NUTOR-740717 format. One line per field, with one value per residue (C-alpha): residue number from 0; x, y, z. Coordinates in Angstrom, 3 decimals, m for minus. Each point is the difference from the previous one (the first is absolute). Layout:
REM residues N
nr <- c(NUM/...)
c1 <- c(X/...)
c2 <- c(Y/...)
c3 <- c(Z/...)
REM end
This chain:
REM residues 533
nr <- c(0/1/2/3/4/5/6/7/8/9/10/11/12/13/14/15/16/17/18/19/20/21/22/23/24/25/26/27/28/29/30/31/32/33/34/35/36/37/38/39/40/41/42/43/44/45/46/47/48/49/50/51/52/53/54/55/56/57/58/59/60/61/62/63/64/65/66/67/68/69/70/71/72/73/74/75/76/77/78/79/80/81/82/83/84/85/86/87/88/89/90/91/92/93/94/95/96/97/98/99/100/101/102/103/104/105/106/107/108/109/110/111/112/113/114/115/116/117/118/119/120/121/122/123/124/125/126/127/128/129/130/131/132/133/134/135/136/137/138/139/140/141/142/143/144/145/146/147/148/149/150/151/152/153/154/155/156/157/158/159/160/161/162/163/164/165/166/167/168/169/170/171/172/173/174/175/176/177/178/179/180/181/182/183/184/185/186/187/188/189/190/191/192/193/194/195/196/197/198/199/200/201/202/203/204/205/206/207/208/209/210/211/212/213/214/215/216/217/218/219/220/221/222/223/224/225/226/227/228/229/230/231/232/233/234/235/236/237/238/239/240/241/242/243/244/245/246/247/248/249/250/251/252/253/254/255/256/257/258/259/260/261/262/263/264/265/266/267/268/269/270/271/272/273/274/275/276/277/278/279/280/281/282/283/284/285/286/287/288/289/290/291/292/293/294/295/296/297/298/299/300/301/302/303/304/305/306/307/308/309/310/311/312/313/314/315/316/317/318/319/320/321/322/323/324/325/326/327/328/329/330/331/332/333/334/335/336/337/338/339/340/341/342/343/344/345/346/347/348/349/350/351/352/353/354/355/356/357/358/359/360/361/362/363/364/365/366/367/368/369/370/371/372/373/374/375/376/377/378/379/380/381/382/383/384/385/386/387/388/389/390/391/392/393/394/395/396/397/398/399/400/401/402/403/404/405/406/407/408/409/410/411/412/413/414/415/416/417/418/419/420/421/422/423/424/425/426/427/428/429/430/431/432/433/434/435/436/437/438/439/440/441/442/443/444/445/446/447/448/449/450/451/452/453/454/455/456/457/458/459/460/461/462/463/464/465/466/467/468/469/470/471/472/473/474/475/476/477/478/479/480/481/482/483/484/485/486/487/488/489/490/491/492/493/494/495/496/497/498/499/500/501/502/503/504/505/506/507/508/509/510/511/512/513/514/515/516/517/518/519/520/521/522/523/524/525/526/527/528/529/530/531/532)
c1 <- c(120.840/3.167/3.033/2.724/1.150/2.064/m1.131/2.267/m0.716/m1.832/m2.449/m0.591/m3.906/m2.767/0.144/0.243/m3.159/0.570/m2.960/m1.182/m0.152/0.543/0.285/1.611/2.387/3.331/3.386/2.815/1.094/3.275/0.990/3.724/1.815/m1.833/m3.445/2.133/1.706/0.113/2.636/0.506/1.458/3.176/1.940/m3.307/m1.427/m3.739/m2.466/m3.174/m3.575/m2.490/m4.038/m2.544/m1.844/0.280/2.464/m1.536/m3.417/0.226/2.807/m1.474/1.740/m3.199/m1.976/1.592/m1.946/1.097/2.705/2.474/0.547/3.063/1.958/m1.322/1.686/2.982/m0.465/m1.333/0.152/m1.904/0.786/0.058/0.221/m2.144/1.923/m2.329/2.603/0.634/m2.818/1.836/0.945/3.120/0.509/0.215/m1.112/m0.379/3.144/m1.978/m3.940/m1.926/m3.450/m2.473/m1.262/m3.702/0.933/m0.837/3.186/2.848/3.302/2.605/4.042/0.761/3.201/2.281/1.614/m2.675/m0.445/m2.804/0.413/m0.693/3.202/m1.960/0.808/m2.752/m1.595/m2.566/m1.966/m0.213/m0.926/m2.826/m0.723/m0.076/m2.288/m2.513/m0.059/m0.736/m2.792/m1.159/m0.536/m1.474/0.556/1.546/0.929/m0.569/m2.194/2.858/0.951/m3.769/1.166/2.060/m1.427/3.115/4.012/2.332/3.535/1.547/3.822/1.065/0.949/m3.205/m3.793/m2.719/m3.648/m2.406/m3.189/m3.650/m0.167/2.747/2.187/3.085/1.629/3.178/m2.183/m1.646/3.879/0.805/m2.260/0.692/m2.989/m0.690/3.534/2.388/1.866/0.062/1.148/m2.999/1.978/m0.052/m3.808/0.132/1.482/m1.207/m3.557/m1.400/m0.613/3.903/0.258/m2.506/1.976/2.782/1.640/1.628/1.762/0.894/2.973/0.332/3.179/m1.203/m1.454/m1.578/1.329/m2.379/m3.171/m2.323/m3.625/0.135/3.708/3.113/m0.162/3.695/1.608/3.314/1.844/m0.013/3.121/m0.211/m2.206/0.300/0.901/2.934/1.440/1.920/1.321/m1.306/m3.700/m2.110/0.030/m3.016/m2.962/m2.560/m3.595/m1.105/m3.550/m0.143/m3.512/1.200/1.536/2.413/1.927/0.100/1.546/2.540/0.476/1.273/1.701/1.651/1.493/m2.475/m2.098/1.503/m3.376/m3.490/m3.559/m1.984/0.958/m2.631/0.842/0.925/2.960/0.690/0.889/2.053/2.521/0.480/2.942/1.302/3.280/m0.613/m3.135/m0.766/m4.027/m0.600/m3.279/m1.738/m3.489/m1.682/m3.011/m1.439/m3.511/m2.226/m3.936/m2.778/m2.362/m3.448/m2.037/m2.641/m1.591/m1.083/m2.528/0.368/3.135/m2.324/m1.095/2.304/m1.384/1.309/3.554/0.089/m0.642/2.814/2.199/m0.946/0.842/3.148/3.053/2.261/1.540/0.959/1.498/2.358/1.429/m0.499/0.733/2.274/1.411/m0.280/1.692/m3.370/m2.867/m3.372/m1.147/m1.871/m1.621/1.317/3.163/2.836/1.603/2.975/m1.430/m1.763/m3.562/m0.256/m2.738/0.959/m3.225/m2.065/m2.426/1.588/m1.938/0.951/m1.151/m3.510/m1.651/m3.003/m0.515/0.333/m2.761/m2.210/0.958/m0.456/m3.530/m0.601/0.558/m2.053/3.230/m0.833/3.108/0.797/1.409/3.271/2.118/2.950/3.645/2.724/3.687/3.566/1.520/3.170/m0.597/m0.261/m0.824/m3.059/m0.833/0.225/m1.555/m3.343/m0.045/m0.236/m2.757/m1.708/m0.232/m1.347/m2.964/m0.355/m1.230/m2.497/m1.558/1.575/2.832/2.931/1.004/3.333/1.822/3.670/0.519/3.020/m0.890/m0.880/m2.521/m1.101/0.241/m1.975/m2.665/m1.109/0.099/m2.693/m3.080/m2.366/0.668/m1.954/2.619/2.888/1.269/m1.674/3.156/3.304/3.139/2.900/2.879/0.099/2.975/0.079/0.579/1.229/0.588/m4.007/m2.813/m1.639/1.835/m2.140/m3.592/m0.372/1.527/m1.967/m2.846/m1.319/m2.599/1.230/m1.696/2.201/0.894/3.937/1.341/m3.287/m0.716/m2.749/m1.826/m0.922/m1.083/m1.177/m0.531/0.564/3.283/1.448/m0.428/2.186/2.212/0.663/m0.379/2.917/1.819/m0.628/1.396/2.757/2.979/m1.273/m2.317/1.272/m1.981/m3.200/0.650/0.888/m3.558/m1.825/2.018/m0.816/m4.031/0.541/1.022/m2.236/m3.365/2.375/0.478/m3.899/m0.712/2.909/0.228/3.253/1.404/3.689/1.984/3.444/2.708/3.620/3.317/2.211/2.468/2.114/2.912/3.094/3.687/2.843/1.859/m3.329/1.793/m1.850/m3.781/m2.180/m3.776/m1.637/m3.806/m1.249/1.471/m1.820/2.133/2.471/3.588/1.783/2.941/2.181/0.169/1.365/3.287/1.495/1.823)
c2 <- c(58.961/0.606/0.422/1.542/2.453/3.580/3.046/3.351/2.856/1.665/m2.600/1.155/m0.285/m1.029/m0.461/m3.209/m0.860/m1.807/m0.812/2.002/m1.727/1.182/m2.083/0.561/m1.174/0.666/m0.436/2.319/1.810/0.123/3.584/2.298/m1.209/m3.007/1.817/1.811/m2.749/m0.320/1.722/3.197/m2.931/m0.005/m3.734/m1.149/m3.142/1.320/0.025/2.193/m0.553/2.639/m1.349/1.364/m1.245/m2.101/m2.655/m2.719/m0.750/m3.832/m1.293/m3.649/m1.688/m2.591/3.214/2.641/1.525/3.570/2.528/m2.634/m1.565/2.082/m0.774/m3.883/m0.589/0.952/m1.787/m2.887/m2.417/m2.212/m3.382/1.841/2.962/0.790/1.554/1.334/1.476/m3.783/m2.035/m1.880/m0.192/0.356/m1.742/1.013/m1.974/m2.988/m1.117/m2.287/m1.035/m2.330/m0.705/m3.113/m0.237/1.120/2.763/m1.438/m0.958/2.715/m0.913/2.477/m0.563/2.415/1.957/m1.271/2.117/3.191/1.680/1.913/3.166/m1.611/m1.743/m3.601/m2.537/0.157/m3.557/m1.207/m0.256/3.646/0.562/m2.485/1.765/3.387/m1.050/m1.199/2.688/2.364/m2.327/m0.161/3.616/0.586/3.812/2.236/m2.122/m3.602/m0.523/m0.928/m3.108/m1.783/m1.902/m1.700/m3.670/m0.934/0.299/m3.097/0.863/m3.505/1.311/3.493/1.126/m0.879/1.818/m2.224/1.737/m1.683/1.778/m0.313/0.646/1.070/3.968/2.085/m0.698/0.840/3.767/m0.719/m0.100/2.908/2.356/3.323/m0.852/m3.400/m1.713/1.370/m2.700/0.599/m1.672/m0.369/m1.663/3.607/m0.074/m2.999/2.340/3.484/m0.757/0.459/3.375/0.969/0.890/2.849/0.751/1.612/m3.211/m1.688/m3.748/m0.183/m1.408/2.802/2.043/3.034/m0.191/2.599/2.539/2.488/1.573/3.174/0.557/2.751/m0.213/m2.076/m3.461/m1.104/m4.115/m0.930/m2.968/m2.983/m1.283/m3.871/0.704/m3.010/2.245/0.934/3.709/2.693/3.083/2.402/m1.737/2.025/m0.500/2.015/0.417/3.281/m0.336/3.631/1.717/3.232/1.330/2.971/m0.683/3.655/m1.492/m3.336/1.295/2.427/m3.292/m1.587/3.174/0.427/m3.723/m0.555/m2.580/m2.328/m1.354/1.975/m1.718/2.654/3.614/1.679/0.544/4.115/m1.496/m3.068/2.187/2.695/m3.084/m1.013/2.169/m0.866/m1.602/m2.078/m1.828/m2.281/m0.844/m3.553/m0.949/m3.502/m1.109/m1.195/m2.050/2.680/2.211/2.248/m0.622/2.184/m1.941/0.599/m0.408/m2.355/m0.526/3.682/1.826/0.898/m1.724/m3.557/0.760/m1.308/2.804/2.641/m1.538/m0.881/3.769/1.241/m2.666/2.044/2.995/m0.753/2.141/m2.683/1.006/3.444/m1.984/m2.377/3.676/2.816/m2.004/m2.559/1.297/m3.698/m1.886/m1.887/m1.438/m0.039/m3.258/m2.972/m1.274/m0.995/m2.157/1.983/m0.632/m1.674/m2.638/m3.307/0.270/3.036/0.910/2.231/m0.526/0.808/3.270/3.258/3.614/2.715/3.392/1.035/2.158/0.054/m4.189/0.882/1.963/m1.821/m2.369/2.477/0.363/m3.382/m0.524/2.868/1.615/3.908/2.739/0.809/m3.480/0.868/m3.201/m0.573/m1.236/m1.002/m0.451/m0.059/2.643/0.996/m1.721/3.064/m2.333/m1.381/3.923/1.174/m3.082/0.886/3.661/m0.690/m1.958/2.036/2.814/m2.053/m1.399/3.460/0.407/m2.450/2.375/m2.979/1.758/m2.910/1.020/m1.129/m0.915/m0.869/m2.781/m2.161/m3.454/m1.664/3.080/m0.962/m3.345/m0.328/2.462/m1.973/m2.916/1.587/m2.478/2.358/0.345/3.709/0.886/m0.988/2.188/0.113/m0.754/m1.007/0.686/m2.853/m1.769/m4.059/m2.554/m3.639/m1.805/m2.694/m0.218/m0.496/1.943/m2.240/2.933/2.679/m1.598/m1.609/2.486/2.585/m1.151/m3.699/m0.105/1.013/m0.412/1.937/3.221/0.199/0.956/m0.301/3.694/m0.125/m2.743/m1.666/m3.384/m1.909/m3.893/m0.649/2.086/m1.948/m3.079/0.624/1.242/m3.048/m2.204/1.648/0.243/m4.009/m0.786/2.990/m2.825/m2.730/2.010/3.590/1.359/m1.762/1.905/3.312/m0.479/m0.127/2.802/1.699/m0.472/0.688/3.605/0.812/m0.591/2.137/2.806/m0.484/0.662/3.018/m0.305/2.135/2.425/m1.728/2.826/m1.305/m2.173/1.883/m0.144/0.758/2.941/0.130/2.316/m1.447/0.972/m0.432/m1.536/m1.924/m3.570/m3.452/1.534/m2.342/0.633/m3.187/0.366/m3.402/2.218/3.224/3.088/m2.435/0.612/m3.378/1.816/m2.455/m0.231/3.752/2.025/3.169/0.670)
c3 <- c(67.551/m1.830/m2.660/m0.779/m2.149/m0.477/m2.233/m1.339/2.326/m3.370/0.157/4.164/0.548/2.544/3.473/1.982/2.124/3.392/1.445/3.143/3.784/2.893/4.079/3.474/1.342/2.425/0.569/m0.630/m3.464/m1.589/0.248/m0.643/m2.439/m0.001/m1.191/m2.338/m1.908/m3.775/m1.848/2.435/2.182/m0.958/m0.436/2.344/m1.144/0.630/m2.489/0.523/m2.341/0.207/0.064/m0.131/3.223/2.938/m1.273/3.487/m0.441/0.677/2.269/m0.280/m2.844/m0.133/m0.672/m1.935/m2.494/m0.579/m0.087/2.054/m2.522/m0.757/3.805/0.037/m3.621/1.533/3.756/m1.343/m2.800/m2.009/m1.679/m3.713/m1.658/m3.304/m2.925/m2.607/m2.152/m0.742/1.674/1.545/3.976/2.234/2.662/3.799/2.585/m2.469/m1.611/m2.976/0.305/m2.745/m0.448/m0.867/m3.412/1.549/1.935/3.187/1.812/m0.268/2.301/0.562/1.184/2.594/0.508/3.220/2.025/m0.156/3.450/1.711/1.465/3.423/m0.703/m0.786/m3.181/m2.331/m0.912/m2.161/3.728/0.096/m4.228/1.282/2.950/m1.594/m3.045/2.142/2.495/m2.639/m1.629/4.076/0.159/m3.096/m0.508/m2.264/m3.312/1.653/m2.058/m2.830/2.089/m0.176/m2.752/3.026/1.417/2.317/0.633/0.459/1.338/m1.295/1.285/1.239/m3.806/m1.762/m0.140/m2.094/m0.932/m0.257/m1.850/0.592/m3.898/m2.751/0.722/m0.713/3.520/m1.869/m0.467/3.684/1.718/m1.579/1.064/1.456/2.421/2.439/m1.232/2.478/1.902/3.729/3.366/1.108/3.439/1.314/0.653/1.784/2.836/m0.853/m1.144/m2.993/m0.137/0.148/m3.411/0.823/2.468/m2.576/m0.286/m3.185/m0.063/m3.827/m2.085/m2.072/m0.374/2.328/3.828/1.415/2.130/1.008/m1.208/1.008/m1.406/m2.699/m0.044/m1.143/0.067/0.485/m1.455/0.671/m1.799/1.373/0.441/m0.111/m3.276/m2.409/m2.612/1.431/m0.099/m2.359/1.128/m1.732/0.748/2.279/4.056/0.841/m2.500/1.078/m1.389/0.885/m0.462/m1.824/m1.215/m1.225/m3.455/m0.249/3.116/m1.642/m2.411/1.986/2.169/m4.118/m0.828/2.669/0.480/3.137/m1.924/m1.978/m1.498/m0.286/m0.754/m1.564/m1.158/m2.893/m3.446/1.087/2.172/m1.991/m2.756/2.001/1.324/m3.668/m0.030/3.564/m0.910/3.359/m0.872/m1.891/m1.625/0.093/m2.170/0.948/m1.499/3.142/0.255/2.575/m1.377/1.535/1.109/1.078/1.901/0.015/3.011/m1.516/3.284/m0.020/m2.040/m2.636/m0.457/0.275/m3.142/m2.955/m2.637/2.919/0.366/m4.305/m0.213/2.278/m1.650/m3.138/1.203/1.170/m1.712/m1.263/m2.409/2.024/2.193/m1.476/m1.794/2.609/3.277/m1.379/m2.315/m2.177/2.759/m0.164/m1.973/0.014/2.284/m2.117/3.582/3.171/m1.304/m1.067/m3.812/0.374/2.561/m1.497/0.272/m1.724/m2.467/m3.261/m1.156/3.138/m0.329/1.136/1.115/m1.619/1.060/m1.700/2.200/m2.172/0.728/3.400/0.226/m1.688/2.881/2.494/m1.344/m0.366/3.881/0.822/1.293/0.132/m0.253/4.116/0.856/2.135/0.256/1.926/m0.771/2.344/m1.426/2.054/1.418/m1.302/m3.865/m2.288/m3.225/1.940/0.905/m3.695/m1.693/3.013/m1.048/m3.643/0.523/2.179/m2.678/m2.172/1.949/0.791/m3.635/1.154/2.831/2.096/3.541/0.480/3.857/m0.433/3.624/0.545/2.758/1.414/m1.481/3.712/0.632/m3.599/m0.155/3.734/m1.466/m2.321/1.672/2.795/0.265/m1.430/m3.523/0.071/2.198/m2.616/m2.570/m3.875/m1.735/1.169/m1.928/0.536/m2.035/m0.001/m0.771/m0.126/2.979/m2.289/m3.627/m0.680/m1.890/3.572/2.134/m1.643/m0.704/3.546/2.337/m1.392/m1.460/1.787/2.399/3.113/3.693/1.249/m1.541/m0.854/m3.455/m1.870/0.945/m3.111/2.784/m3.940/0.177/m3.017/0.151/m3.523/0.445/2.933/m1.707/m3.021/1.714/2.190/m2.700/m1.814/2.960/0.346/m3.419/m0.350/0.422/m1.715/m3.789/0.265/m3.094/1.251/3.274/m2.257/m1.663/3.390/1.035/m3.046/0.785/3.133/m0.821/m2.233/2.426/2.447/m2.741/m0.619/3.555/0.548/3.612/m0.337/m2.608/m1.488/m0.772/m0.703/0.075/0.698/0.023/2.622/m0.746/3.145/0.492/1.681/1.124/m2.894/3.138/0.618/m1.885/m0.977/0.119/m1.648/m0.449/0.282/m0.243/0.966/3.529/m0.086/1.302/1.890/m0.423/0.630/2.048/0.408/m3.538/m0.319/1.149/0.580/m3.503)
REM end
């Protein structure tokens, strides 16, 4: 999810939104001057990123699928990196690649002399072992590797992927999840759970220094990084969870943070005249949805879900919460990503229509529903409050509950559907630049609850998106047609409210040079490309 561009402060509006999460961990946190960092540490090569929620959820590079995307993409690397602005690929651990005409065989030539943080030199055997381990684990975004049938390593610098069916391996190996290359040899000595004990073994420009739950994750530069180092690049990177937006704003103004992930419109507006702050706006493939518990009455009735979709104040959210820095979503695939359908039906607020549907479903005034959203996300809270006011006009009480992401997610995965929330508000971004990322993860039938938090199941929908994915590398137009059919089913069944596709609007210190927001890597700052001006 990402792409880049800057705007003048006069256009400043909206806010950046980071999907919430929170997990456990141990270790020592960076403190003292290091924890202050930013421009306030005069002459220091320390960069600070203030984020809304816990930056580490998953530690295992095979399993990662959440907020750790920021740190992981600085500690680990992939064969390629996708640039949506040019629809091209940046060579990272691979220096060249080619595909057979039928897209069933993909050959990658590896960069020579790359070292892991463990000191070992990377070879094709490590690439093969990394991908095979991720496939074997089958967690997180590992589903994107399903096309792989086998991997050959004819020499230390060549990796050949043989596929079961045609697939865009260049997009897959550039994914911000499930495509990391790492040193698997450390697991032979330390056990397969070693990563989850808060270790890493990547090739990235930064390596782990320390971490403490709900406190700073501190990364330090890897001296033997294959790209080399310049004097004005950052020696230390601190990713620090800061829930209070006022605190983040103060950190930015005081030079104690270089970049902030989320501020509400009013605070962004207040920063537009700060001579030390710049506003960076980027189109994104991140969107906000509200998932209905389709396994719980009365939300198991499609008429009730459609009614609640008609009762949503879409335009008020765009105008009063996002201040124009988002557009109403048209289905789950965001605008700008292939597979998005501009002709898809779009619900508009219509309380009379909502009332008719509720009457047809036999729902009387007095219905009470519980909605959960991620603590610290002011935009989610405001969206929920606006919806609550509209539902009250229909005699529906919406109880809004803020929760840290991990408890919110665990509640959503409760074994008993009756103990789960009625509605869950959450963002989604792609794990790779493919509509399948959105449609599969959030709405494909699941035996074990993961991210289909509407608990939706429709075999016709499943078949359409699975078929589309299988032909996407050889017949993009036919794949898009199938994705369009699938989204028509989804919008009709209304397992979620498709709220908005957002823009990223990030305030940064003007002294923080080289920052470009790549929407294919949501919320990631590639710190190696940044420097202190």
